[in-house]
C-alpha positions in Angstrom: 119.9 97.5 94.5 118.9 95.4 90.9 117.2 98.6 89.6 114.8 96.8 86.3 114.6 99.0 83.2 111.2 100.8 82.6 110.2 98.1 79.8 111.5 95.4 82.0 109.0 96.4 85.1 106.0 97.5 82.9 105.6 94.0 81.7 105.7 92.8 85.1 103.1 94.9 85.6 101.0 93.8 82.7 101.7 90.4 84.0 100.3 91.2 87.4 97.4 92.9 86.5 96.6 89.7 84.6 97.2 87.7 87.7 94.5 90.4 89.5 91.6 89.7 87.1 92.6 85.6 87.0 92.9 85.7 90.7 89.8 83.3 92.7 87.1 85.2 94.7 88.5 83.6 98.2 92.1 84.7 97.4 90.8 88.3 96.3 88.9 88.6 99.4 91.7 87.6 101.9 94.6 89.6 100.1 91.9 92.9 100.1 91.3 92.5 103.7 94.8 92.1 105.1 95.9 95.0 102.9 93.0 97.4 104.5 94.0 96.1 107.8 97.8 96.9 107.9 97.5 100.1 106.1 94.8 101.1 108.9 96.9 100.2 111.6 99.8 101.8 109.9 97.3 105.0 109.4 96.8 105.2 113.5 100.3 104.4 113.9 101.1 108.0 111.6 98.1 109.7 113.7 99.4 108.9 116.9 103.2 109.8 115.7 101.8 113.3 114.5 99.9 113.7 117.9 102.8 112.2 120.5 105.7 114.7 118.6 103.5 117.6 117.1 105.7 117.0 113.8 103.3 116.2 111.0 106.3 115.3 108.9 107.8 112.4 111.1 104.3 110.6 110.5 104.5 110.8 106.9 108.3 109.5 107.3 107.3 106.1 109.4 103.5 105.8 107.4 105.3 104.3 104.4 106.1 101.1 106.8 102.2 99.7 106.4 101.9 100.1 102.6 105.7 98.3 102.6 104.9 95.7 103.9 101.2 94.4 102.9 103.3 94.5 99.0 105.9 92.6 100.3 103.5 90.0 101.5 101.5 90.1 98.2 98.3 92.2 99.8 96.3 94.3 97.3 94.7 97.8 97.9 91.9 99.1 95.6 94.6 102.3 94.1 97.1 99.5 93.3 94.4 97.2 91.2 92.6 100.5 89.8 96.4 100.7 87.9 97.0 97.4 87.2 94.3 95.1 86.0 93.8 97.8 83.0 96.7 97.0 82.0 95.9 93.6 80.7 93.1 94.5 79.3 94.8 96.9 76.8 97.7 94.0 76.2 94.5 91.9 75.4 95.5 89.1 77.5 93.2 86.2 76.8 90.7 86.1 79.4 91.1 89.7 80.9 88.1 91.8 80.3 86.4 94.9 81.8 83.8 92.7 83.2 86.9 91.1 85.1 88.5 94.0 86.0 85.3 95.4 87.6 84.7 92.4 89.0 88.0 92.5 91.2 87.8 96.1 91.9 84.3 95.5 93.6 86.1 92.4 95.4 88.9 94.8 96.3 87.1 97.5 97.5 84.9 95.2 99.6 88.2 93.6 101.3 90.2 96.7 101.4 87.1 98.0 103.7 86.2 95.2 105.9 89.7 95.4 106.7 90.1 98.5 107.8 86.9 98.5 109.3 88.1 95.8 111.3 91.4 97.7 112.2 89.1 100.9 113.0 87.1 98.9 115.6 90.1 97.4 117.1 91.5 100.7 117.7 88.3 102.4 119.2 88.6 100.0 121.7 92.3 100.4 122.4 91.5 104.4 122.3 89.0 104.3 124.9 89.3 101.1 126.9 86.7 99.0 125.4 84.4 102.4 125.4 84.6 102.7 129.1 86.4 106.3 128.6 86.7 109.4 126.6 88.9 108.7 123.8 92.8 109.4 124.3 94.3 112.5 122.5 94.7 110.8 119.7 90.9 109.4 119.4 89.6 113.0 120.0 92.5 114.2 116.8 91.0 111.6 114.9 87.8 112.7 115.3 88.2 115.7 114.4 89.9 114.7 111.2 86.6 113.1 110.5 84.6 116.3 110.8 87.2 118.4 109.3 87.5 116.6 105.9 83.8 116.0 105.2 81.7 119.0 106.9 84.7 121.1 105.7 84.5 120.1 102.5 81.2 120.4 102.7 81.0 123.9 103.3 82.3 124.7 100.0 79.7 122.8 97.8 80.6 121.6 94.9 84.4 123.8 95.0 84.8 121.5 97.8 83.7 118.5 95.8 85.9 119.0 93.1 88.8 119.4 95.7 88.4 116.0 97.1 88.7 115.0 93.7 92.0 116.8 92.6 93.4 115.7 96.2 92.3 111.5 95.3 93.4 112.1 92.1 97.3 113.4 93.3 97.2 111.0 96.0 96.8 107.9 93.3 99.4 109.4 91.3 102.0 109.0 94.2 100.3 105.6 95.8 100.3 103.8 92.1 103.9 105.0 91.8 104.6 103.2 95.1 102.7 100.4 93.4 105.0 100.4 90.7 108.1 100.6 92.9 107.8 97.3 93.9 108.4 96.2 90.7 111.5 98.3 89.6 114.0 96.3 92.3 114.1 92.6 92.5 115.9 93.1 96.7 113.6 93.9 99.3 115.7 97.3 100.0 115.6 98.4 96.5 111.7 97.7 96.7 111.2 99.2 99.8 112.8 102.4 98.7 111.3 102.8 96.0 108.4 102.3 98.0 108.8 105.0 100.7 109.4 108.0 98.5 106.0 108.4 96.8 104.1 107.2 99.5 105.9 109.5 102.1 104.8 112.5 100.1 101.1 111.8 99.6 100.7 111.2 103.0 102.3 114.5 104.2 101.1 116.7 101.4 97.6 115.4 103.0 96.1 114.0 100.0 93.2 111.9 100.0 93.2 108.1 99.7 90.4 105.8 99.9 91.5 103.4 101.7 93.0 105.1 104.6 89.9 106.7 104.5 87.8 103.7 105.4 89.9 103.7 108.4 89.8 107.4 109.5 86.2 108.0 109.1 84.5 105.0 111.0 87.0 105.5 114.2 86.1 109.1 113.8 82.7 108.4 114.2 83.5 106.0 116.7 85.1 108.7 118.8 82.4 111.3 118.4 83.1 112.8 115.4 80.0 115.4 114.8 79.0 114.1 111.1 77.3 111.3 109.5 77.7 107.8 107.4 75.8 110.0 104.6 78.5 112.9 105.2 81.5 110.5 105.0 80.4 108.7 102.0 79.3 111.6 100.0 82.0 114.2 101.0 85.0 112.1 101.2 84.7 108.4 100.2 83.0 108.9 96.9 85.3 111.8 95.1 88.3 110.3 96.1 87.4 106.7 95.0 86.8 108.5 91.4 89.8 110.7 92.1 91.9 107.6 93.3 90.9 106.0 89.9 91.5 108.7 87.4 94.6 109.5 89.2 96.4 105.8 89.0 94.6 104.9 85.3 96.3 108.5 83.6 99.1 109.6 85.4 100.6 106.0 86.1 99.2 103.2 84.0 98.4 104.8 80.9 101.4 107.2 81.1 104.1 103.8 81.5 102.2 101.6 79.3 102.0 103.8 76.2 105.5 104.7 76.4 107.6 102.0 77.8 105.5 98.9 76.8 103.8 100.5 73.9 106.9 102.4 72.4 106.4 104.3 68.9 108.9 103.4 66.5 112.7 105.2 66.1 112.8 108.3 64.1 114.9 107.5 61.3 117.3 110.5 61.3 119.2 109.9 58.2 116.4 109.2 56.0 114.7 112.8 57.0 118.2 114.4 56.3 118.7 113.0 52.9 115.1 114.3 52.4 116.1 117.9 53.6 119.4 117.8 51.4 117.1 116.8 48.3 
């Protein structure tokens, strides 16, 4: 499937990070908007499958279709640029600064949220016949998810907040590995396979993904979920974003960069053996 060696695809990741930082505001917002909208629709698809089949694994197996589509179309998720943009700064690419990284992250967050919220409104209309009926079974399920993953964490106080943060870290370890997967092959089939595996894992394990949650919780509120916007941000979105950032930068970006791009000199075994013999 035209597999690229790690040293080759990590170089492409650094190039991608530079491209994201230097991208215009218009292009950044449009690509982020469509990424958020597409991933949100995939989340609605997966929850619908879970409700209709009673098999969470089925939803996890099929959810990655949205992730694959958005990356094949060149759109951007916050969880992806968390990993890509710092690489260009570490590599001291011209014009790439931490200010540029923060600018990109802010624009992508805004675009992702707007896209996910747009899909949330459309799906809420879909689940309620334009808010004229009670939510469908899927809508009611989403309302329950919203309550469980805000107030459910709040019951445990600081330990609940820490749990969301850790779930966010684990999530973007896998999601950012999916972003890397888009670069490990030059064929569509190879890219899709490499992206599919880690995304399926994160979704089935119910890790916390900031952009998926931008869809789930606004939809849950519109479906009658008994929690507040403040609950959503404090008991989910904020710790999830921070966990996504730490997990993606450390477990994926920094590790790949430090061992496959900035490699250390090889050991001189022959010289070492001579010193021992002497």
